C-alpha positions as CSV (number, residue, x, y, z in Angstrom):
1,M,-0.6,151.6,-152.6
2,G,-1.3,151.5,-149.1
3,K,0.2,149.4,-147.0
4,G,-1.2,146.2,-145.4
5,Y,-1.8,146.3,-141.3
6,I,-3.2,144.3,-138.6
7,H,-6.1,146.1,-137.1
8,F,-6.8,144.2,-133.9
9,I,-10.5,145.5,-132.4
10,K,-11.7,146.1,-128.9
11,A,-13.8,142.9,-128.3
12,Q,-14.4,142.6,-124.5
13,F,-12.9,139.9,-123.5
14,G,-13.0,138.2,-127.1
15,D,-11.0,138.2,-130.4
16,A,-11.6,140.2,-133.6
17,F,-9.0,140.7,-136.2
18,I,-9.4,142.3,-139.3
19,L,-5.8,142.2,-141.4
20,H,-5.6,144.2,-144.4
21,C,-2.8,142.3,-146.6
22,R,-0.6,143.3,-149.6
23,K,1.4,141.4,-151.4
24,G,3.1,142.9,-154.6
25,E,-0.4,144.7,-156.5
26,N,-2.7,142.5,-154.7
27,K,-4.5,143.4,-152.1
28,G,-7.3,141.3,-149.8
29,I,-8.6,141.6,-146.3
30,I,-9.0,138.4,-143.6
31,V,-11.1,138.6,-140.7
32,I,-10.5,136.4,-137.6
33,D,-13.1,135.7,-135.1
34,G,-15.5,138.6,-134.4
35,G,-15.8,139.3,-130.9
36,Y,-18.3,139.3,-128.1
37,G,-21.7,140.4,-128.1
38,I,-24.1,141.0,-131.3
39,N,-24.7,144.7,-129.9
40,S,-22.3,147.0,-132.3
41,Q,-22.1,149.4,-129.5
42,K,-20.5,147.0,-127.1
43,N,-18.8,144.9,-129.9
44,R,-16.9,147.3,-131.9
45,F,-16.1,144.2,-134.6
46,L,-19.9,144.7,-136.2
47,S,-19.6,148.6,-136.5
48,E,-15.7,148.3,-137.8
49,I,-16.7,145.8,-140.2
50,K,-19.5,147.7,-141.8
51,N,-16.5,149.6,-143.5
52,I,-15.6,147.0,-146.0
53,K,-17.1,145.7,-148.7
54,T,-15.7,142.6,-149.5
55,V,-14.0,140.6,-147.1
56,D,-11.7,137.5,-149.0
57,L,-11.8,135.1,-146.1
58,M,-13.3,135.0,-142.7
59,V,-12.1,132.5,-140.4
60,L,-13.8,131.2,-137.2
61,T,-11.1,129.7,-135.3
62,H,-13.3,127.8,-132.4
63,P,-17.0,127.9,-130.9
64,D,-16.6,129.5,-128.0
65,D,-18.9,133.2,-127.4
66,D,-15.9,135.7,-127.5
67,H,-14.6,134.5,-130.9
68,L,-18.1,133.7,-132.7
69,M,-20.6,136.2,-131.7
70,G,-19.6,139.1,-134.0
71,I,-19.3,135.9,-136.9
72,K,-22.7,134.8,-136.4
73,E,-24.6,138.4,-136.6
74,Y,-22.3,139.2,-139.5
75,I,-23.5,136.1,-141.7
76,K,-27.0,136.6,-140.2
77,N,-27.4,140.4,-141.5
78,H,-25.9,139.5,-144.6
79,L,-27.7,136.4,-145.9
80,N,-29.8,137.9,-148.3
81,D,-27.3,140.5,-149.8
82,N,-26.3,139.6,-153.4
83,P,-23.3,139.0,-153.7
84,F,-22.8,138.2,-150.2
85,P,-19.9,139.9,-149.1
86,V,-17.7,136.9,-147.8
87,K,-15.7,135.1,-150.7
88,E,-14.5,132.1,-148.5
89,I,-14.9,131.5,-144.8
90,W,-13.5,128.7,-142.5
91,A,-15.1,127.4,-139.7
92,N,-14.1,123.8,-138.7
93,C,-16.6,124.3,-135.8
94,A,-19.7,125.3,-138.0
95,P,-21.9,122.1,-137.0
96,N,-21.5,122.6,-133.5
97,V,-22.9,126.3,-133.6
98,E,-26.4,127.5,-133.4
99,I,-27.7,131.0,-135.2
100,N,-30.8,132.2,-134.5
101,L,-32.7,133.1,-138.0
102,D,-36.1,133.6,-137.5
103,C,-38.2,135.8,-135.0
104,N,-41.1,134.4,-135.2
105,L,-41.5,132.3,-131.6
106,S,-43.9,129.8,-133.4
107,A,-41.7,128.7,-136.2
108,R,-38.4,126.8,-135.5
109,K,-35.8,129.1,-134.6
110,A,-32.2,127.4,-134.1
111,Y,-30.4,126.5,-137.3
112,R,-26.6,124.9,-137.5
113,L,-24.0,127.3,-138.8
114,S,-23.3,124.8,-141.2
115,E,-26.8,124.4,-142.9
116,T,-26.5,128.2,-143.4
117,L,-23.2,127.7,-145.0
118,V,-24.2,124.8,-147.1
119,K,-26.9,126.9,-148.8
120,L,-24.7,129.8,-149.2
121,Q,-22.1,127.5,-150.9
122,D,-24.9,125.7,-152.9
123,A,-26.0,129.4,-154.3
124,G,-22.8,130.0,-155.5
125,K,-22.4,132.8,-152.7
126,T,-19.3,131.8,-150.9
127,I,-17.1,128.9,-150.2
128,W,-17.3,126.9,-147.1
129,R,-14.2,124.8,-145.7
130,N,-14.7,122.4,-142.9
131,D,-11.2,120.9,-143.1
132,I,-8.9,123.3,-141.8
133,C,-6.1,121.2,-140.0
134,G,-2.7,119.4,-140.6
135,Y,0.0,121.3,-142.0
136,Q,-1.8,122.8,-145.3
137,T,-0.1,125.6,-147.2
138,C,-3.0,128.1,-149.1
139,N,-1.2,130.8,-151.4
140,I,-3.1,133.5,-152.4
141,P,-2.9,136.6,-154.7
142,F,-2.6,139.1,-151.2
143,A,-1.3,136.5,-148.6
144,D,0.7,132.9,-147.9
145,I,-1.0,131.2,-145.3
146,H,0.4,128.2,-143.3
147,I,-1.8,126.1,-141.3
148,V,-0.4,125.0,-138.0
149,G,-3.2,123.9,-136.0
150,P,-5.3,121.9,-135.0
151,S,-3.8,118.9,-135.9
152,C,-6.3,116.5,-137.8
153,K,-6.1,114.2,-134.9
154,T,-6.9,116.8,-132.6
155,L,-9.8,118.2,-134.8
156,Q,-11.3,114.6,-135.5
157,A,-11.5,114.4,-131.6
158,F,-13.3,117.5,-131.1
159,V,-15.5,116.5,-133.8
160,E,-16.2,112.5,-132.2
161,R,-16.5,113.8,-128.8
162,Y,-19.1,116.6,-129.7
163,R,-20.8,115.7,-132.8
164,D,-24.4,115.4,-131.5
165,E,-24.1,117.4,-128.0
166,I,-23.2,120.8,-128.3
167,G,-25.8,123.5,-128.9
168,Y,-25.4,127.1,-128.9
169,D,-27.2,127.0,-125.4
170,K,-24.6,124.5,-124.2
171,V,-21.2,126.3,-125.0
172,E,-19.9,126.6,-121.4
173,Q,-18.1,130.1,-120.5
174,N,-14.4,129.4,-121.2
175,V,-12.7,129.5,-118.1
176,D,-9.2,128.1,-117.3
177,V,-10.4,125.8,-114.1
178,C,-6.3,126.0,-113.3
179,A,-6.2,129.7,-113.3
180,R,-3.4,130.7,-110.8
181,D,-3.6,132.9,-107.5
182,F,-3.2,136.5,-108.9
183,N,-2.1,137.9,-105.6
184,N,0.6,134.9,-105.0
185,D,1.9,135.8,-108.9
186,L,2.2,139.5,-108.0
187,K,4.9,138.0,-105.3
188,T,6.6,135.8,-107.5
189,D,9.6,136.5,-109.7
190,M,9.0,136.2,-113.2
191,K,11.8,133.6,-113.5
192,T,10.0,131.5,-110.9
193,L,7.2,131.9,-112.9
194,A,8.3,130.7,-116.0
195,T,9.6,127.5,-114.9
196,R,6.0,126.3,-113.7
197,T,4.5,123.4,-115.1
198,K,1.9,123.4,-117.8
199,R,-1.4,121.1,-117.6
200,K,-2.1,119.2,-120.8
201,C,-5.2,119.9,-122.5
202,D,-8.2,117.4,-120.9
203,F,-10.8,116.8,-123.9
204,G,-13.3,115.8,-121.4
205,K,-14.1,119.1,-120.9
206,F,-15.5,121.2,-123.6
207,S,-13.4,124.4,-123.0
208,D,-9.8,122.3,-123.3
209,A,-11.6,120.6,-126.2
210,S,-12.9,123.8,-127.9
211,N,-10.0,125.6,-127.8
212,A,-7.6,122.8,-128.8
213,S,-9.5,122.7,-132.1
214,S,-8.8,126.3,-132.5
215,I,-7.6,127.2,-136.0
216,S,-4.3,128.8,-135.9
217,L,-2.4,130.3,-139.0
218,I,1.1,132.1,-140.3
219,I,0.0,134.9,-142.3
220,S,2.7,136.3,-144.2
221,C,2.3,139.5,-146.9
222,D,4.6,142.1,-147.9
223,D,4.0,144.8,-144.8
224,F,3.5,142.2,-141.9
225,S,4.0,138.3,-140.7
226,I,1.9,137.0,-137.6
227,L,1.2,133.8,-136.2
228,M,-2.4,133.6,-134.9
229,L,-3.1,131.2,-132.1
230,G,-6.7,131.4,-131.3
231,D,-7.0,130.1,-127.4
232,T,-5.1,126.8,-128.3
233,F,-2.7,124.5,-126.3
234,P,1.0,125.0,-126.8
235,D,1.9,121.2,-127.5
236,D,-0.4,121.3,-130.5
237,I,1.1,123.8,-132.2
238,V,4.7,122.6,-131.0
239,E,3.6,119.5,-132.8
240,G,2.7,121.4,-136.0
241,L,5.7,123.7,-136.3
242,T,8.1,120.6,-136.1
243,E,6.6,119.0,-138.6
244,M,6.9,122.4,-140.5
245,G,10.3,122.0,-139.8
246,Y,11.0,124.4,-136.9
247,S,12.9,123.7,-134.2
248,P,14.6,125.7,-131.2
249,D,17.7,126.0,-133.2
250,K,15.5,127.0,-136.5
251,P,12.6,128.9,-135.0
252,L,9.9,130.4,-137.0
253,K,10.4,134.2,-137.7
254,V,7.3,136.6,-137.5
255,D,7.0,140.0,-136.7
256,Y,4.2,139.3,-134.3
257,V,2.7,136.6,-132.2
258,K,-1.0,136.7,-131.3
259,M,-1.1,135.0,-128.2
260,P,-3.6,132.2,-127.4
261,H,-6.2,132.5,-125.0
262,H,-6.0,135.8,-124.5
263,G,-2.6,135.6,-122.8
264,S,-3.7,132.7,-120.3
265,A,-1.0,130.8,-118.2
266,Q,-1.8,127.4,-119.5
267,N,-2.2,128.3,-123.2
268,I,1.7,129.2,-123.8
269,S,4.5,127.3,-122.8
270,N,8.8,127.6,-122.9
271,E,8.9,125.0,-125.2
272,L,6.3,127.0,-127.5
273,L,8.5,130.0,-127.3
274,D,11.9,128.6,-127.8
275,M,10.7,127.7,-131.4
276,I,9.5,131.2,-132.3
277,D,11.8,134.4,-132.7
278,C,10.0,137.0,-132.5
279,Q,9.6,140.4,-130.4
280,N,6.0,141.8,-130.6
281,Y,3.4,140.0,-128.9
282,I,-0.3,141.2,-129.2
283,I,-3.0,140.5,-126.5
284,S,-6.6,140.8,-127.0
285,T,-8.8,141.1,-124.0
286,N,-10.1,144.1,-121.5
287,G,-9.5,141.6,-118.5
288,A,-12.9,142.4,-117.1
289,I,-14.1,138.7,-116.3
290,Y,-11.2,136.1,-116.4
291,H,-8.1,138.6,-115.4
292,H,-6.2,137.8,-118.5
293,P,-3.3,138.1,-119.2
294,D,-1.5,136.0,-116.5
295,R,1.7,137.3,-115.1
296,E,2.6,133.7,-115.7
297,A,2.3,134.0,-119.1
298,L,3.9,137.2,-119.6
299,A,6.9,135.6,-117.7
300,N,7.1,132.7,-119.9
301,V,7.6,135.2,-122.8
302,L,10.1,137.5,-121.4
303,C,12.0,134.7,-119.4
304,H,12.4,131.1,-121.8
305,D,15.8,130.0,-122.6
306,K,16.2,131.0,-126.1
307,R,15.4,134.4,-125.5
308,D,18.2,137.0,-126.3
309,P,17.7,139.4,-123.1
310,N,19.3,142.1,-124.9
311,I,16.5,142.4,-127.4
312,P,13.6,144.3,-126.1
313,I,9.7,142.4,-126.2
314,N,6.7,144.5,-126.7
315,F,3.5,143.8,-125.8
316,Y,0.4,145.4,-127.7
317,F,-2.9,145.6,-125.6
318,N,-6.3,147.0,-127.1
319,A,-7.5,147.7,-123.7
320,S,-5.8,149.6,-120.5
321,S,-7.9,148.1,-118.2
322,G,-10.9,145.8,-117.2
């Protein structure tokens, strides 16, 4: 039986992961996000997923273009398939996402993704869950999944603030408004960068609220374990790990961490890293627009207090340059 592995795809400045999981004799596929763009020549997720007959679980972490566009296009392209190729979909944000299902300009073009998923579920084609929050555990035949975030209060804050306000055409580009001065950062030593204070999530800003609502997961199977952090803020994950019994003295041990928000400085913290025991960090972006990863975020990984400096850290990138 082949081993499980993590396939993280060149998704421009976005996220797109296909996890091939194995536990004992059971195998399954988990897809997390679908990258940016609806053209398979630019968004490799759409070409890679063509080779997969059945997806056991598909997760849309949050409603930003660089995570959702490939997922929307995939669902649109397979709506009439029988059987539908995805057994279960986790998408808290589906009521806030529009999907174009009609090429007739005289007809209504925009449908909520939630409407589409309800129809698929009512027809018995898939299962849709929009209650992924808190610290639930889902043990499936081929993997164990622990939900670290969002907290239910964070998800509810997002839902209440944007319930009737956000359509696809209103989604803001997700710019870190507190991005650091890149030139000065290059001149600043790593230990100094690692001591900088992080700003808190501002739920009055769509980009912050959207990022904070990211579905974050610990996924474990026979061949790997990974902490998938979407674009989340660190405080929510620290709270989640604490609720699950982890601490700086009893850290979460995983093989890989998918760094939040493509290595943005504001989405990682020493407090979070002190609760994680990991030597391998994945950064998904080509850096072309927002210049991620930030040097400060790398400094946090390398220089936080609980790290053993004698153990090397590995960073994995899916692009060599922007």
